N, C-alpha and C positions, 0 to 999 in steps of 0.2 A: 546472592544481594536478594534481599526481599525483595520482591516483586509487586512492582508499585500498579496501580488501576491501568488497564490499557483503553486509557481514554486521551480526551486534548488531539494534538496533532501529533501523528506518527508519519514520516515519511516514508513513502518507496522509493528507495534508493534504487538510482543509476548506476548501473556497473562499468565504470571509468574503461576506457580498453586505449589502447597503445601499439603499435608494430602487430598488431591482430591480438593481442594477450589482452589480461587484465591488466590495470595498472595501478596496482596493489598502494602508488606511493600516494595516487590521486585518491583513491578510493579513503584511504587513510586521511588525506587532508578531509575528504566532505566528510566525513564522518567528525571531525574533531568540529570542523564548521556547526554544523548542525546542533551537536549538542553545546558549542558555546553561542548560539542563538535563541537557545531553550527549549530547545526540541522535547517530546512527550516520550518519543520511542522510536525504532527504527526497523525498517521490513528489510531484508535484503532479499536478494534473486524473485523477486515478485515479478508481473507483467514488465512492471518501468525494469527489473534490472534485466531483463531479456532473459530469462530464464530459460527461453524454449532454445536459446543457440548457444548455452553455456554447455560444455561438457559436465559430464558427470562431474571430475573429479573438481575441477573450476567450481562448478554449485555450490560444494564444501568447503572449497576452501577461500571462497567468497564469505560464507557465513561463519567460518573462524575466524576470518579477516578482521571481519567486523564486530563480532566478540571481544577480541581484542583489543580494537581502537578503542572500543565504549567502553573497555573496564570498569563494567557493571553501574556504570552513570545513568544509564536509560537502557528499558528492556529492549531487547534486540529479540525481534519477530522473525525467524526463519520462514519464508516461501517454502513449504515441501511440499507443494500438490504435484497430482501428476492424473494422468488418465489412466495409469495403472495403479493399480490398489497396490499390489506389493513395491511397487518403486517407491511408492507416496508412505508405504510403512519402511520402509527402507530408509530414505531421505531424513525420515522423522526420527528415526533411531537414532543414526547419527550425527544428524544437527543435535537433537538434545544433549549426546556424548560430547559436543563440539563445545557446549553452556551455551546455548540460544535458551531462551528464558520461554517461550511461545512457538508456536507453530498457523503459518497462514495455510490455509486449504482450500484451495482452489475446486472447484466444481470441474469434474471429471468433463473432459471436451472432447469434443468430434465421434466417440461412441456415444454418448447420448443415453445415459442408463437411465427407467424409471426411477418412481420414488423411493421403491424400495430399493432397488439397485445402490441409491445414493445413500440411504440410510444404511445399508452394510458397508460399502466405499467408508465413511465415516467412522460408523462403530467397530470397524477393523482397527481403525488408524487411531482412535481413542484407547483401544486395550494396550499398546504401547509404550505410553506417556503417562503420567498424572501430571503432566504440563498444560496450562493455558493453550485450547485451541479455538481459534479465529476461522470459522469458515468461511465462505467466499464466494459469493453468490454472484457471478455476471454473466447474464444470458445471452449480450451481444457476441460474448469469445466462447460462450460454450455451449449453446443451443439450447439450454433449458434453465430451470433457475430450483434451489433448494426451496421446496413448498414450506408453509410455514407449520403444518401438520407434520413434515419430518423434522424440521427444528425442535420441536415440542418432544418428539421421539427422543432427538439425542438430548435434550435439555435432560428429561426425567431420568435420563439412567446412565447420564454423565457428566458429571456435577463440574469439570472442567472445561464441558464444552456450553459456555454462556457467553459467545461474542460471534455477531456477524459483519462482513463485511458487504454492505449493499452498494452495488453495481448495477440495481436495474435500471435506474433514472426515475424511478416511482414513491414520489410521498406516501401516498396511501400504501404502498408496502409496509414500509416504516410502521407505520399506523398501524397495520395488519399484528405485525410482530410484536409490537407494545401491547396491543389491548390483546393479545393470546399470552404474552410470558411475562408482561410490566417491569420489574426490576432484575425479573431473572434473566432476560437478554440485554446483553450492550450492543448495540448498532451503532456503526460506523458507518460513514460514507465512504464512498467507492469514489466518488465523483467533488473534483474540487467547487466546481458552480454549484453544487446541490447540499454542499455541508449545510450552509443558513438554513435554508430550508427544512432540511433533513432532521436538527439541532430542534428546531420549532413545535417537531413533532415528537420527539423524546430522543431521537440520537444523541449520543455523546460524546463523536468527535469524528474524524477521520484520517483515513491512511490517504496520504495527499502528492501528487505529483508535482503539485505547485513549490512546494515545500524545499525542495531540493535547492531551489532556487532563491524563495523566499523566506527563511525559514521561521524565521519572530515574527513576520506581520500573520501567514497560520497558523502559530501557534496565540499571537494575540486574538484572530477572530474566533480560533474554539473554545476559548477562554471566559472570553464576553457572554458566548451563545451560553456556557456550563452556567456564567455567573448572571443568566435571565436579562444581563445587558443588549436588548435586542434593538435601540435604539444607536447604540454605538457600534454594535456587530452589524447592523446593515451598511450603515455606510463607510465602512471598511470593506465589506464586502462589492458595494459598489467601485468601491476605488480597485479591487483588484478582479474586480472581474472581465475587465479586459482580456487578460493575463488568464485568466483560466479557461479561457475559448481561445484564444492564443497558440496556448501549449498542447492544441489538439487539430490543430489545422492541418496537419501530418499524424501518422501514423506515431501513437508514444511508444518510446519515449523520444524521439525525434528532435521534435522542439525543445525540450526540456534539455538535453542535450546541446543544442548546439549553443543556449540561452546560457547555461553554465559555462561553456568553452569560452565564451564570447567576455563574458566575467571572469574567469582567469583563477572557477574555482574548481576547475579539471580543465588536462591541459588538450585536451581533443572531444570531437565531436563525434569519432569515429562509432556507429553501430555497425553491427555482423549483418551479414545479408540472411534472408531477402530484404532488411529495410536497407535504407540507402540516405541519403545526405538530404536536404530541402530543396525545392527547388526555389530559384533567387526569387521569384517574386513573392513565395511565401514566407522567405528568409525577410525580407523587408517587411513585410508585413508585421512579423514579430519584433524584428529593432523596430520598429516604430511604436508597436504595446509597449517594451522596453525603455523608450525613451521618454514616452509621457509616461511614465511611473518614475523616470529617474534614476531607471536602471542603465549600464552599458550598455550602448544600440550595438 
């Protein structure tokens, strides 16, 4: 497949479970639902896919399953990041062999390298592939962000490092990246609720949690913003905003899996420990938001 631009609405896929194992039938069903709804790309085994609690073989098997199910209809962007450079290199090589079209590489977490360490980490991974790499900056989970100057260094040396998923919650940060790199960097929002303001200052799309459940609506929101139709995009954003917030009243992906199971898109809302099911009060809040949107409560 000739790779399409990694812009618009891209779903950070959940990993369905049943009886403590990956539910591959549900995963294939979810992929088909996404593609038929017009989604622009799929990310298996990101944080939303519970990558921290997938076994090594499961991690790669989920990527392979999504590649097979997608059948080249949309880009598959494999989550291959790690706080171990060697492990991230291995995941990236193996995911590339499995047919992934691109890679999402999260900032190393817990060990908190400095900017020089970050540069060397991402550079080492970039050396083993020529497929597109999406850097993933999420300071709330990793404790550090990828400095703009570090992004500039990587972009200058590696032509395939030209995307970044921004999940730091800062519109100013999007502006900084665009001021520094302009069209040489593609910025994707990492937060559904910030997709519209991020795109207003130059971001080109979103890697979305909400699109697991409402791919058509999130795709339309991104498309409207890309077409500079901000009046219509704002109207849709305001309609969807309560759901964007409700999907994070408990740790991701607990609420979105609950909503997917309620809608019958996957057969179980099961998450792996240390995550657990929603509290009854929060589940009712989510159900009320879904009902207000006309979704199955």
